[in-house]
Backbone bond lengths (Angstrom), bond angles and torsions (degrees), N, CA, C in turn:
res aa  C-N    CA-C-N  psi(-1)  N-CA   C-N-CA  omega(-1)  CA-C   N-CA-C  phi
1 M - - - 1.528 - - 1.571 108.94 -
2 P 1.402 113.81 -56.55 1.389 113.57 -175.81 1.502 111.90 -61.78
3 F 1.294 115.48 -30.35 1.483 121.20 177.86 1.554 110.12 -58.94
4 L 1.348 110.98 -45.27 1.456 117.45 -178.32 1.528 110.33 -63.48
5 G 1.323 111.56 -42.02 1.558 114.86 -177.13 1.447 109.43 -66.84
6 S 1.297 121.91 -37.99 1.443 122.40 179.63 1.470 111.98 -65.97
7 T 1.354 115.76 -37.41 1.534 117.13 179.70 1.580 107.56 -68.35
8 A 1.327 116.08 -41.08 1.468 116.65 -178.74 1.548 113.18 -64.96
9 Q 1.301 116.92 -36.32 1.468 121.56 176.72 1.502 110.91 -66.90
10 S 1.308 115.92 -41.25 1.482 121.36 177.95 1.491 112.94 -61.90
11 A 1.402 113.46 -41.19 1.413 120.54 -179.32 1.536 114.07 -67.68
12 S 1.319 110.61 -36.37 1.434 116.25 178.91 1.547 110.42 -73.74
13 N 1.323 118.15 -32.71 1.467 119.27 174.44 1.546 110.60 -70.62
14 F 1.360 115.53 -32.12 1.461 117.61 -178.50 1.553 112.18 -68.42
15 F 1.283 115.32 -37.21 1.446 119.61 -176.33 1.545 112.99 -83.61
16 T 1.286 115.19 -28.76 1.542 118.85 -177.85 1.516 109.86 -97.80
17 L 1.313 122.70 -2.86 1.501 120.68 179.94 1.532 113.20 -68.53
18 P 1.311 122.11 -38.14 1.515 121.53 -176.64 1.534 106.40 -73.22
19 F 1.289 121.25 -26.67 1.512 118.86 -173.95 1.548 110.01 -93.87
20 R 1.335 119.37 0.62 1.415 121.25 177.81 1.607 111.33 -81.17
21 K 1.295 117.67 -18.82 1.427 120.99 -176.89 1.541 111.56 -71.44
22 K 1.247 115.77 147.53 1.457 121.78 178.57 1.514 109.95 -69.68
23 K 1.372 115.73 147.96 1.446 118.38 179.16 1.527 107.37 -75.21
24 Q 1.388 110.59 140.47 1.480 117.22 177.22 1.528 107.48 -115.67
25 R 1.311 113.44 145.23 1.489 120.03 -179.52 1.535 105.06 -118.04
26 Y 1.378 112.57 144.92 1.449 122.18 177.67 1.541 108.37 -130.32
27 T 1.214 118.08 123.03 1.472 127.06 177.40 1.476 110.28 -87.70
28 I 1.291 118.89 105.57 1.574 121.95 -178.15 1.478 105.91 -70.69
29 N 1.266 122.55 -54.68 1.459 125.59 -176.32 1.554 107.79 -113.73
30 P 1.307 120.60 100.19 1.445 118.48 -178.75 1.515 109.33 -75.31
31 P 1.334 119.65 154.90 1.425 120.65 -174.83 1.529 107.52 -71.07
32 E 1.307 116.94 149.04 1.400 120.04 179.74 1.541 113.50 -74.94
33 E 1.309 113.32 138.94 1.498 114.98 -172.86 1.610 105.73 -86.99
34 S 1.298 111.16 145.21 1.505 119.30 175.33 1.447 109.99 -133.71
35 Y 1.347 115.33 147.76 1.480 123.11 179.82 1.471 110.09 -130.02
36 N 1.314 115.23 144.07 1.513 121.58 170.87 1.467 111.11 -91.78
37 V 1.290 115.55 112.66 1.478 123.81 -168.96 1.560 107.17 -127.33
38 I 1.357 116.53 172.59 1.417 123.52 174.77 1.548 106.75 -115.50
39 Y 1.336 114.94 124.95 1.419 122.05 -179.18 1.529 109.86 -80.15
40 L 1.398 113.07 121.73 1.494 116.30 -176.19 1.486 109.86 -89.92
41 G 1.323 121.03 -30.54 1.490 121.93 177.44 1.558 109.27 139.03
42 N 1.334 113.89 -170.83 1.505 120.33 177.84 1.540 108.20 -145.00
43 V 1.278 112.47 158.40 1.526 119.44 -177.09 1.540 108.36 -149.08
44 L 1.302 118.64 146.06 1.432 123.62 177.07 1.583 114.91 -63.02
45 T 1.229 118.63 139.57 1.488 122.52 175.75 1.513 108.84 -140.04
46 I 1.347 115.65 166.38 1.460 123.91 -173.35 1.507 109.83 -112.01
47 M 1.301 118.02 -16.28 1.495 122.58 -177.80 1.485 112.00 -103.60
48 A 1.361 121.20 124.15 1.391 122.08 -175.97 1.537 112.68 -88.24
49 R 1.270 122.08 -27.63 1.459 126.37 177.68 1.529 108.30 -154.90
50 G 1.335 106.80 167.95 1.492 114.91 -179.25 1.497 109.71 134.23
51 E 1.307 119.81 168.28 1.472 124.61 -174.34 1.534 107.91 -70.34
52 N 1.256 122.64 -46.63 1.386 127.95 -177.90 1.491 119.26 -104.41
53 C 1.367 113.36 23.87 1.441 118.96 -175.44 1.607 113.28 -75.91
54 Y 1.360 114.61 -14.15 1.439 119.68 -173.09 1.502 111.37 -103.20
55 E 1.372 117.71 -11.60 1.529 120.63 -170.13 1.545 109.76 -61.91
56 K 1.284 118.10 -56.12 1.488 118.78 -172.46 1.539 110.69 -70.07
57 P 1.310 124.57 -43.28 1.457 117.55 -179.64 1.557 111.58 -73.54
58 L 1.328 118.86 -31.30 1.411 120.20 174.47 1.491 114.37 -65.26
59 S 1.345 113.84 -36.03 1.541 115.89 175.93 1.465 111.32 -65.21
60 L 1.288 118.77 -39.45 1.494 120.80 177.17 1.483 114.56 -63.70
61 I 1.397 114.08 -41.02 1.454 120.40 176.72 1.550 112.32 -61.39
62 W 1.303 115.50 -40.63 1.476 120.81 -176.69 1.472 110.11 -70.58
63 K 1.406 118.13 -42.66 1.473 119.84 179.70 1.485 110.77 -64.08
64 A 1.375 117.56 -41.78 1.451 119.14 175.85 1.490 117.09 -61.97
65 Y 1.380 113.96 -34.82 1.469 118.77 173.48 1.499 116.13 -67.12
66 C 1.363 114.78 -37.22 1.429 118.82 -179.37 1.453 115.14 -75.21
67 S 1.378 114.75 -25.30 1.496 119.42 -177.46 1.576 111.24 -90.66
68 R 1.248 120.81 -21.00 1.470 122.54 179.76 1.450 110.62 -73.96
69 A 1.330 115.99 147.88 1.468 122.18 177.90 1.526 113.85 -109.09
70 R 1.316 118.14 -0.46 1.490 117.23 -178.44 1.485 109.58 -81.52
71 S 1.310 116.63 170.39 1.448 125.01 -178.35 1.490 113.48 -66.98
72 D 1.296 113.23 154.77 1.493 119.62 178.98 1.446 115.38 -73.32
73 L 1.260 120.51 147.65 1.428 127.34 177.87 1.540 111.16 -91.38
74 G 1.281 118.88 110.35 1.434 120.41 179.56 1.438 112.97 -79.43
75 M 1.355 117.86 144.77 1.458 122.95 -175.85 1.526 109.77 -145.66
76 N 1.315 116.19 142.68 1.517 122.73 174.09 1.517 106.11 -104.43
77 L 1.343 117.17 105.91 1.453 123.36 179.37 1.500 110.12 -92.63
78 E 1.342 116.66 125.75 1.524 121.83 178.73 1.531 109.22 -116.85
79 I 1.298 116.71 134.57 1.458 118.50 176.52 1.549 106.73 -99.91
80 T 1.292 115.13 121.40 1.467 120.38 177.69 1.528 114.81 -119.26
81 R 1.304 117.51 173.76 1.490 118.22 178.38 1.528 111.91 -71.18
82 S 1.312 119.58 -13.88 1.493 125.51 176.41 1.399 116.22 -97.03
83 G 1.365 117.92 -3.88 1.445 119.22 -177.40 1.566 110.51 137.00
84 L 1.272 115.48 -135.27 1.514 122.73 -176.32 1.525 107.81 -122.60
85 K 1.396 113.40 149.60 1.400 122.90 178.07 1.473 104.91 -129.90
86 A 1.374 118.91 119.12 1.389 124.80 179.50 1.542 111.29 -116.41
87 E 1.309 117.89 127.57 1.467 120.44 -175.90 1.464 110.46 -130.09
88 T 1.365 115.60 125.29 1.435 123.27 175.77 1.538 112.01 -122.02
89 K 1.295 117.58 165.35 1.470 121.10 178.63 1.529 109.13 -73.92
90 Q 1.269 115.61 -35.23 1.579 116.87 -175.70 1.501 109.55 -77.88
91 Q 1.368 118.42 -46.81 1.500 119.82 -170.36 1.437 112.63 -104.05
92 G 1.307 122.78 -8.83 1.425 125.69 178.99 1.526 111.71 79.66
93 L 1.324 119.10 -144.81 1.464 125.15 -176.74 1.510 111.86 -93.45
94 T 1.333 114.29 130.70 1.440 122.92 178.15 1.614 108.00 -126.21
95 E 1.340 115.46 127.99 1.448 117.29 -179.90 1.498 109.71 -108.98
96 Y 1.324 114.49 137.10 1.557 125.08 174.34 1.440 108.34 -110.07
97 W 1.365 119.23 105.23 1.441 121.79 -173.47 1.522 113.05 -80.82
98 A 1.317 114.99 155.28 1.473 121.36 -170.78 1.438 111.41 -61.12
99 H 1.385 119.03 -44.66 1.449 123.36 -176.06 1.562 113.42 -64.70
100 R 1.303 120.96 -13.11 1.446 126.07 -178.84 1.505 116.26 -109.06
101 I 1.395 115.19 -8.82 1.441 118.41 172.41 1.484 111.22 -85.22
102 T 1.363 113.45 108.92 1.509 118.00 -174.85 1.562 111.84 -90.79
103 F 1.230 115.78 -19.30 1.549 114.67 -177.85 1.552 107.68 -162.46
104 S 1.321 116.53 149.25 1.481 124.49 176.56 1.547 107.26 -151.84
105 S 1.378 113.65 145.32 1.438 115.77 -175.28 1.548 108.38 -161.46
106 A 1.322 114.91 159.70 1.402 125.38 172.79 1.493 110.38 -118.99
107 P 1.300 120.90 82.34 1.452 122.74 -166.71 1.496 110.04 -68.03
108 P 1.377 117.91 136.84 1.417 117.75 177.76 1.484 116.01 -76.65
109 E 1.340 119.91 -15.12 1.509 123.94 172.84 1.536 110.26 -62.41
110 Y 1.334 115.65 -33.39 1.484 119.00 -174.35 1.518 105.56 -119.60
111 P 1.283 119.05 92.24 1.490 118.55 176.10 1.522 112.62 -66.44
112 K 1.281 112.61 149.99 1.548 122.64 -178.33 1.561 110.70 70.18
113 V 1.342 115.89 12.46 1.498 115.58 -177.33 1.512 107.01 -115.08
114 F 1.346 116.90 134.92 1.411 124.17 172.76 1.564 106.86 -125.53
115 C 1.367 113.17 131.70 1.494 120.24 -177.73 1.516 111.37 -126.79
116 W 1.324 117.66 155.63 1.418 124.14 172.96 1.501 108.87 -145.73
117 I 1.326 117.64 153.03 1.438 124.95 169.87 1.477 113.73 -105.47
118 Y 1.314 118.39 128.45 1.474 123.82 -175.51 1.474 109.60 -127.30
119 K 1.354 112.27 146.25 1.484 120.19 -178.69 1.502 109.09 -96.56
120 H 1.332 118.44 105.40 1.435 122.66 179.20 1.480 113.37 -93.15
121 D 1.415 115.39 168.68 1.464 120.08 170.82 1.515 107.03 -103.04
122 G 1.355 112.97 118.89 1.513 120.13 179.07 1.465 112.87 -87.40
123 K 1.326 114.11 -150.11 1.408 118.32 -179.24 1.549 109.66 -72.83
124 R 1.420 113.58 141.55 1.453 120.97 -173.07 1.481 112.52 52.28
125 L 1.349 118.40 37.32 1.466 127.99 177.05 1.540 111.44 54.68
126 K 1.311 116.56 35.62 1.441 120.60 179.08 1.554 103.12 -86.28
127 P 1.346 116.12 130.37 1.475 116.41 -178.04 1.584 111.25 -75.06
128 E 1.343 114.04 143.42 1.447 119.28 178.59 1.485 109.79 -142.40
129 L 1.308 117.84 143.66 1.449 122.37 -178.71 1.528 110.20 -97.90
130 R 1.395 115.39 135.02 1.395 119.40 -177.92 1.542 109.54 -133.43
131 C 1.256 118.47 135.47 1.443 121.39 -179.50 1.629 107.36 -99.23
132 H 1.319 112.44 122.56 1.458 122.08 -178.48 1.578 108.56 -107.20
133 A 1.310 115.99 146.10 1.492 122.86 -176.73 1.511 108.29 -140.09
134 V 1.367 116.63 143.12 1.423 122.48 175.75 1.544 107.22 -134.92
135 L 1.335 117.90 150.80 1.405 122.97 177.31 1.543 111.51 -107.61
136 C 1.314 116.40 122.40 1.498 118.91 -173.19 1.532 108.73 -92.78
137 K 1.285 119.16 174.61 1.467 123.64 -176.41 1.524 109.23 -88.32
138 K 1.390 119.21 -34.60 1.387 121.26 177.65 1.462 111.91 -115.25
139 S 1.354 118.38 156.19 1.443 121.04 -175.96 1.558 111.86 -76.15
140 A 1.315 117.99 -16.54 1.444 122.12 -177.91 1.539 110.59 -86.96
141 E 1.355 119.34 -16.28 1.394 120.59 -174.16 1.540 113.81 -72.34
142 P 1.327 120.11 -35.45 1.513 117.47 178.46 1.509 113.16 -62.18
143 G 1.362 120.35 -35.15 1.447 121.00 178.26 1.497 112.03 -72.17
144 I 1.296 119.65 -36.16 1.502 124.21 176.36 1.559 107.14 -65.32
145 I 1.220 117.91 -49.44 1.410 120.45 178.94 1.521 116.49 -56.88
146 N 1.334 111.28 -45.45 1.516 118.32 175.87 1.479 114.96 -63.23
147 T 1.366 116.84 -44.61 1.443 119.65 178.88 1.497 114.02 -65.03
148 R 1.406 118.81 -43.01 1.434 124.80 177.61 1.556 110.10 -62.53
149 L 1.306 116.08 -44.66 1.492 121.21 178.44 1.448 113.00 -56.91
150 Q 1.407 116.06 -50.51 1.401 122.41 178.44 1.496 114.96 -56.92
151 N 1.322 115.86 -40.10 1.529 120.11 -179.60 1.545 106.54 -68.69
152 F 1.256 118.68 -42.05 1.519 119.15 -178.86 1.506 110.46 -66.58
153 L 1.328 117.53 -39.61 1.467 117.35 -178.60 1.542 113.95 -72.25
154 H 1.344 115.75 -32.89 1.455 119.10 172.46 1.534 113.18 -67.76
155 A 1.348 119.00 -37.00 1.438 124.17 -179.24 1.550 107.25 -69.34
156 A 1.385 118.06 -45.49 1.397 119.14 -179.37 1.580 110.56 -61.70
157 L 1.332 117.76 -42.20 1.460 120.77 -178.60 1.540 108.79 -60.48
158 Q 1.346 116.43 -49.02 1.476 118.78 -178.52 1.527 112.79 -64.30
159 E 1.302 121.30 -33.12 1.432 121.20 172.13 1.450 113.89 -68.57
160 Y 1.258 118.14 -37.50 1.454 125.59 178.43 1.584 107.42 -62.89
161 K 1.276 117.30 -49.09 1.478 120.32 179.45 1.530 111.19 -63.04
162 R 1.329 117.94 -44.05 1.449 120.25 -179.32 1.515 111.22 -62.15
163 E 1.293 117.63 -45.86 1.481 121.16 179.68 1.545 111.83 -65.99
164 K 1.261 120.47 -38.01 1.442 123.62 177.41 1.618 109.78 -68.00
165 L 1.284 116.31 -39.00 1.438 120.34 178.67 1.530 110.82 -68.88
166 S 1.307 115.66 -38.18 1.562 115.75 178.95 1.523 110.28 -73.25
167 A 1.342 119.34 -31.05 1.502 119.41 175.60 1.507 110.72 -70.84
168 Q 1.317 117.86 -34.27 1.484 120.06 177.44 1.525 109.62 -69.08
169 N 1.329 119.89 -41.24 1.400 120.29 -179.86 1.546 112.88 -66.35
170 A 1.353 114.61 -36.78 1.461 119.22 178.53 1.530 109.68 -66.51
171 R 1.324 115.81 -38.55 1.503 118.46 176.82 1.503 114.72 -65.46
172 L 1.382 116.42 -36.74 1.491 120.05 -178.29 1.516 108.38 -74.92
173 T 1.294 117.81 -37.07 1.462 117.67 -177.26 1.555 112.35 -80.98
174 G 1.279 116.49 -8.70 1.401 118.78 173.73 1.626 112.71 82.83
175 S 1.257 116.71 14.46 1.547 116.51 -177.08 1.524 109.20 -70.67
176 A 1.277 113.00 165.99 1.498 118.68 -178.27 1.558 111.20 -70.82
177 G 1.292 115.86 -27.56 1.498 119.78 -176.28 1.438 113.92 137.05
178 C 1.400 116.83 172.72 1.451 120.14 175.74 1.442 113.44 -72.99
179 P 1.351 121.42 152.23 1.414 122.86 173.69 1.482 113.06 -61.19
180 R 1.318 117.29 157.85 1.464 120.59 -177.19 1.474 112.40 -65.24
181 R 1.309 123.04 -32.62 1.422 125.17 176.41 1.425 113.73 -66.49
182 K 1.303 116.37 -33.84 1.558 120.53 -178.99 1.522 104.89 -78.74
183 L 1.284 122.61 -30.85 1.408 123.30 -178.23 1.642 110.74 -71.67
184 I 1.380 108.45 -34.02 1.521 111.70 -179.65 1.544 107.74 -72.80
185 L 1.337 120.67 -31.92 1.420 123.83 -177.41 1.490 110.65 -79.56
186 Q 1.266 121.76 -9.84 1.480 123.51 179.57 1.534 106.46 -75.79
187 T 1.352 117.75 120.31 1.390 124.24 -178.46 1.544 112.14 -126.75
188 G 1.372 116.01 -6.87 1.455 115.30 -177.32 1.468 118.32 -63.73
189 T 1.329 117.26 -39.52 1.435 118.69 173.32 1.537 116.89 -63.62
190 L 1.302 113.14 -34.33 1.458 121.86 -174.95 1.608 103.41 -76.66
191 N 1.271 121.27 -37.07 1.504 120.48 177.62 1.498 114.54 -75.43
192 F 1.347 117.19 -29.39 1.410 121.22 -174.59 1.549 110.16 -82.26
193 R 1.308 116.64 -38.91 1.454 121.80 -178.79 1.528 112.24 -144.82
194 P 1.261 123.30 149.93 1.467 124.80 -175.80 1.529 110.72 -62.60
195 P 1.346 117.24 152.33 1.432 120.35 175.34 1.504 111.89 -67.58
196 V 1.339 119.57 169.04 1.478 125.41 -173.37 1.537 107.55 -69.56
197 S 1.352 121.56 -31.14 1.400 122.48 179.16 1.451 113.96 -68.82
198 R 1.341 118.88 -23.08 1.462 122.62 -174.83 1.552 107.73 -105.22
199 S 1.301 121.17 2.19 1.403 121.89 -179.48 1.559 110.45 -78.09
200 K 1.361 114.99 164.97 1.438 119.89 178.86 1.566 115.31 -71.12
201 S 1.384 113.26 -22.40 1.419 118.14 -177.43 1.573 111.37 -84.07
202 A 1.336 117.86 -7.94 1.480 122.10 -179.86 1.555 110.18 -70.92
203 P 1.320 118.60 137.28 1.420 120.55 172.74 1.499 114.12 -58.87
204 R 1.299 117.54 137.80 1.389 126.66 176.00 1.518 114.04 -112.62
205 L 1.349 117.37 143.24 1.426 125.35 -177.97 1.515 107.57 -95.02
206 G 1.295 118.84 130.36 1.459 122.74 177.23 1.475 112.28 -130.27
207 S 1.381 117.08 164.06 1.505 121.26 -179.31 1.495 108.16 -75.12
208 I 1.323 113.68 147.15 1.511 121.72 178.32 1.519 105.23 -109.86
209 D 1.325 118.37 126.97 1.423 123.54 178.22 1.487 111.09 -76.48
210 E 1.373 118.56 150.17 1.402 123.12 178.97 1.526 113.89 -66.07
211 E 1.318 112.45 -31.38 1.539 116.79 -177.55 1.569 107.51 -70.48
212 Q 1.294 115.46 -34.35 1.447 118.03 176.95 1.494 112.28 -64.94
213 E 1.332 116.99 -39.36 1.443 121.31 178.05 1.470 112.62 -66.75
214 E 1.338 118.94 -36.25 1.464 122.53 179.07 1.620 108.88 -69.37
215 D 1.280 114.29 -40.47 1.485 117.92 177.32 1.523 111.56 -61.65
216 E 1.312 115.89 -38.87 1.496 120.43 -178.44 1.521 109.65 -71.45
217 E 1.387 118.06 -36.04 1.432 119.19 174.93 1.487 113.85 -64.85
218 Q 1.391 113.85 -39.93 1.440 116.64 -179.21 1.546 112.12 -67.85
219 F 1.300 112.67 -37.24 1.395 121.15 -179.83 1.559 111.99 -63.60
220 G 1.357 114.60 -37.67 1.472 123.10 178.16 1.466 110.62 -68.86
221 S 1.364 116.53 -39.12 1.561 118.59 178.95 1.546 108.98 -65.62
222 D 1.400 115.82 -40.16 1.490 115.61 179.63 1.500 109.22 -63.62
223 D 1.302 122.77 -36.41 1.426 123.57 -177.29 1.522 108.55 -66.49
224 N 1.402 115.78 -41.25 1.451 117.54 -179.26 1.552 111.43 -63.53
225 E 1.356 117.88 -39.70 1.348 120.60 -179.47 1.519 112.57 -67.98
226 S 1.339 116.47 -35.23 1.501 122.08 -179.18 1.527 107.80 -67.37
227 V 1.357 120.34 -32.52 1.423 122.54 -177.79 1.477 114.35 -75.47
228 C 1.398 112.46 -32.69 1.538 117.57 -176.68 1.508 108.79 -63.89
229 Y 1.322 114.45 147.58 1.468 121.86 -176.57 1.591 106.36 -124.09
230 R 1.343 111.60 127.74 1.451 115.01 -178.86 1.484 104.96 -117.03
231 A 1.321 116.53 109.99 1.515 117.25 -177.62 1.460 113.45 -77.61
232 A 1.332 118.90 146.60 1.438 124.39 177.15 1.529 112.21 -69.43
233 P 1.303 119.10 140.01 1.505 118.59 -177.15 1.500 109.80 -67.55
234 D 1.282 114.08 149.61 1.455 121.57 179.90 1.537 105.72 -82.66
235 V 1.371 114.27 117.66 1.490 119.02 -176.98 1.484 109.70 -103.51
236 D 1.363 119.29 119.57 1.446 122.01 179.48 1.529 108.07 -83.05
237 S 1.348 110.09 164.65 1.526 117.19 -175.67 1.499 109.01 -65.39
238 N 1.392 117.44 -34.60 1.438 120.54 -175.40 1.448 110.31 -71.19
239 S 1.365 115.85 -45.26 1.433 122.63 -174.32 1.548 114.19 -74.27
240 S 1.430 115.41 -23.90 1.401 121.23 -176.74 1.529 113.01 -80.79
241 F 1.318 115.58 -10.77 1.487 118.15 178.35 1.511 108.07 -130.44
242 P 1.317 120.54 70.59 1.417 121.44 178.37 1.503 116.19 -68.01
243 V 1.375 113.16 -25.54 1.534 117.10 -177.34 1.461 109.24 -75.13
244 S 1.299 120.91 -30.83 1.471 125.51 -174.74 1.558 106.62 -70.79
245 D 1.269 120.37 -36.65 1.389 122.81 176.63 1.484 112.64 -63.81
246 T 1.264 118.06 -45.77 1.507 122.63 174.75 1.458 112.18 -62.43
247 Y 1.372 114.07 -37.76 1.440 118.78 178.97 1.489 111.68 -64.68
248 K 1.354 117.21 -39.63 1.498 121.24 -178.03 1.522 108.07 -71.54
249 S 1.321 119.25 -36.33 1.442 120.46 -173.62 1.624 110.39 -74.28
250 D 1.363 112.09 -35.49 1.469 116.84 -173.77 1.525 107.60 -119.58
251 A 1.339 119.49 63.11 1.447 122.79 -178.63 1.505 110.92 -95.50
252 G 1.340 120.13 -7.97 1.491 122.62 -177.44 1.476 110.35 -65.31
253 P 1.426 117.17 152.46 1.432 122.69 178.05 1.513 114.94 -72.56
254 S 1.373 115.01 -26.77 1.485 117.81 -178.31 1.502 110.08 -70.18
255 S 1.267 118.64 -34.99 1.528 124.06 -174.08 1.446 110.10 -101.90
256 S 1.362 122.20 16.37 1.476 120.34 -179.95 1.504 110.91 -69.87
257 S 1.343 123.07 -35.33 1.387 125.91 -176.98 1.531 110.60 -70.36
258 T 1.350 118.15 -36.97 1.488 122.08 178.72 1.498 113.34 -75.19
259 T 1.323 115.67 -32.46 1.450 119.95 -179.72 1.474 114.14 -81.59
260 G 1.353 119.55 -9.44 1.358 122.92 -176.76 1.558 112.82 -59.91
261 A 1.326 115.48 -45.18 1.403 118.15 -177.04 1.529 112.04 -78.11
262 S 1.388 115.54 -30.10 1.436 117.58 -179.55 1.517 111.93 -80.20
263 S 1.405 119.18 -30.43 1.472 122.31 -172.64 1.531 107.13 -76.00
264 V 1.319 115.47 -38.42 1.577 115.28 176.79 1.486 110.81 -83.92
265 C 1.335 109.41 132.54 1.503 118.42 -173.65 1.558 104.12 -68.87
266 S 1.382 112.64 146.94 1.458 117.04 175.28 1.528 112.12 -82.69
267 D 1.265 118.79 171.96 1.458 122.88 -179.50 1.501 110.70 -62.23
268 D 1.402 116.45 -41.39 1.488 118.88 -175.81 1.460 110.36 -67.48
269 D 1.434 115.35 -41.46 1.492 117.72 179.72 1.530 109.63 -67.37
270 R 1.281 117.47 -34.68 1.454 119.54 -179.65 1.526 111.67 -65.41
271 T 1.342 114.97 -41.88 1.548 118.32 175.80 1.467 112.66 -64.08
272 T 1.384 117.54 -39.05 1.430 119.70 178.46 1.552 116.23 -67.49
273 L 1.362 111.82 -29.96 1.446 117.66 173.37 1.539 112.07 -72.28
274 R 1.373 114.92 -39.20 1.409 116.89 -172.38 1.494 113.80 -79.75
275 L 1.248 117.05 -29.67 1.540 121.39 -174.60 1.471 116.58 -52.03
276 P 1.394 114.53 -54.83 1.507 113.20 -176.00 1.510 110.65 -70.20
277 V 1.370 117.45 -22.02 1.434 121.42 -171.91 1.575 108.67 -83.97
278 T 1.332 113.09 -48.78 1.455 118.80 -171.12 1.535 110.74 -95.25
279 D 1.318 119.86 12.62 1.469 119.55 177.39 1.634 109.25 -71.84
280 P 1.317 114.91 123.85 1.495 118.18 -173.68 1.530 108.83 -61.29
281 D 1.307 113.36 135.71 1.431 121.91 179.64 1.568 109.11 -81.77
282 S 1.339 114.17 126.64 1.502 117.30 -175.98 1.548 103.72 -96.36
283 L 1.271 119.57 71.01 1.438 121.23 177.25 1.507 106.76 -112.95
284 S 1.362 113.82 145.13 1.524 119.75 177.12 1.468 106.96 -100.97
285 E 1.330 117.08 164.10 1.499 123.33 -178.22 1.519 108.25 -71.34
286 E 1.386 115.23 -27.15 1.518 116.10 -177.58 1.470 111.87 -77.31
287 S 1.353 120.79 -17.25 1.368 120.56 -178.18 1.553 109.18 -78.80
288 G 1.334 119.30 160.53 1.439 125.32 -176.85 1.532 116.28 -76.20
289 Y 1.295 114.61 0.29 1.492 117.31 -174.95 1.480 114.78 -111.85
290 H 1.253 117.78 20.47 1.512 119.74 -173.32 1.527 110.32 -66.21
291 E 1.328 120.51 -49.29 1.498 122.55 -175.98 1.543 109.76 -68.00
292 E 1.354 118.30 -38.76 1.498 121.65 179.20 1.635 107.83 -63.09
293 G 1.291 112.38 -44.70 1.481 114.87 -178.17 1.526 109.65 -66.05
294 K 1.329 118.16 -37.64 1.438 118.90 179.32 1.568 113.39 -62.38
295 L 1.401 115.52 -42.39 1.417 120.03 175.73 1.486 111.74 -62.78
296 A 1.355 118.61 -39.70 1.457 122.32 179.46 1.543 108.99 -63.72
297 R 1.308 118.22 -44.23 1.443 121.20 179.00 1.542 112.06 -62.67
298 E 1.362 117.40 -39.10 1.448 121.55 178.06 1.575 111.57 -63.40
299 S 1.329 112.67 -46.39 1.450 117.76 178.37 1.545 111.89 -63.25
300 S 1.287 120.80 -38.40 1.436 126.16 178.92 1.504 109.95 -67.51
301 E 1.382 121.06 -35.67 1.431 120.70 176.55 1.512 112.18 -67.75
302 E 1.364 113.60 -38.88 1.472 118.42 177.56 1.549 110.66 -61.53
303 I 1.334 116.36 -44.87 1.473 119.37 179.61 1.483 111.19 -62.32
304 Y 1.350 117.36 -41.17 1.460 120.46 -178.41 1.496 111.69 -67.72
305 A 1.347 116.53 -36.37 1.497 117.97 177.25 1.463 111.40 -69.47
306 S 1.319 122.62 -35.79 1.491 127.35 176.64 1.454 112.65 -64.02
307 D 1.380 115.67 -35.87 1.464 119.59 -179.22 1.530 110.08 -68.27
308 N 1.293 116.59 -43.52 1.495 122.58 174.08 1.477 113.99 -56.62
309 D 1.416 113.93 -49.06 1.416 117.52 -179.97 1.533 113.16 -59.71
310 L 1.364 112.82 -39.36 1.467 116.49 179.30 1.510 113.76 -64.21
311 V 1.374 114.30 -41.35 1.406 118.76 -176.03 1.593 109.45 -67.00
312 I 1.395 115.81 -42.14 1.396 119.68 179.62 1.459 114.27 -68.10
313 L 1.334 116.51 -38.68 1.460 118.92 175.49 1.467 111.64 -64.34
314 E 1.340 117.77 -40.73 1.447 117.45 -179.77 1.502 115.02 -65.73
315 E 1.329 112.27 -38.84 1.500 116.85 173.17 1.509 113.14 -57.58
316 D 1.357 114.29 -48.93 1.408 117.80 179.02 1.576 112.77 -58.83
317 Y 1.237 111.83 -41.55 1.511 119.40 177.67 1.486 111.63 -57.47
318 E 1.378 114.97 -45.26 1.464 118.18 -176.15 1.554 109.21 -70.31
319 D 1.346 115.49 -31.28 1.555 118.27 -179.88 1.514 104.36 -66.54
320 D 1.348 119.77 -46.30 1.474 121.33 -179.88 1.495 112.90 -58.73
321 E 1.359 114.83 -41.33 1.397 120.54 -176.12 1.578 111.77 -65.72
322 E 1.329 113.28 -38.70 1.453 117.10 -179.61 1.565 111.12 -71.53
323 V 1.287 113.43 -30.66 1.482 120.07 175.78 1.549 108.70 -62.79
324 E 1.390 112.74 -48.45 1.498 117.00 -178.91 1.549 110.45 -62.85
325 Q 1.299 115.74 -40.49 1.478 117.15 178.47 1.542 111.69 -60.98
326 V 1.280 112.89 -41.61 1.552 115.20 -179.06 1.546 112.19 -66.91
327 T 1.331 113.59 -40.46 1.471 112.96 179.13 1.523 111.92 -70.07
328 S 1.272 117.19 -32.07 1.541 119.51 -179.53 1.494 108.52 -64.28
329 L 1.323 117.30 -35.80 1.424 119.60 -178.73 1.531 111.60 -74.86
């Protein structure tokens, strides 16, 4: 019996031993820490890193902050795995990426002050270094922010190097590539630098105004008209001198009075003859028909001038003929 009791007790201890331990929790992705700080400002600097690279710019920022009388600029500073995120009411959200943060420090000379040096894009995309500084509420916060930021920057750089090395090895070995699950889990490149869709070189979509569309349509219609070529009509010798035919047919003195109205062209007929000839040619110099259009216009001007001369000469002739008839009577 005691043997059976000992076996039962050992069995109960064996089955209940794993469940007697306290439950343990692991936070895979801890929440990102944020601090309410006062933004002091930023100033240009020439030193990207080093022990004393922040002394001169930080002294200028602190003097300017102490001398100004305007209200402080509140900021919510958040430390992320990809760098810093600063949000203000006036300027909104500003991201400072890990690959552009060259230096960060919590200087003991300025308690409650945290500063970092960031590489910005200036005019014409020229890089420029600027030292930023914030004032925390507690003296222990700048050291915590600096330590946590340095750890995140180091981890992002190591992940970036590891993923680049694995991609290079896969390219050299000639493998098809990483599995899709592994590609989804790769975050080193995203934490170290922004994705292509969020970079400044990515194309951006913007609104198109209706006035701009109307201008483009009008410009396109002008181009179409300038390309079109309207050839001058071929004018024969018989058709170009309609008055001379009538003059030859009715040259007698008895029918001169009756043919005066028919021989001289009316205004409507004159306009119908002139319209296709004197219509201005809408040719541009860039089209291939500039010289031909010029010759056509010169020929049309000559024809138009000859018509006027014929009409005027015929009128003068008729007047002289009437004078002769009157004198003969």
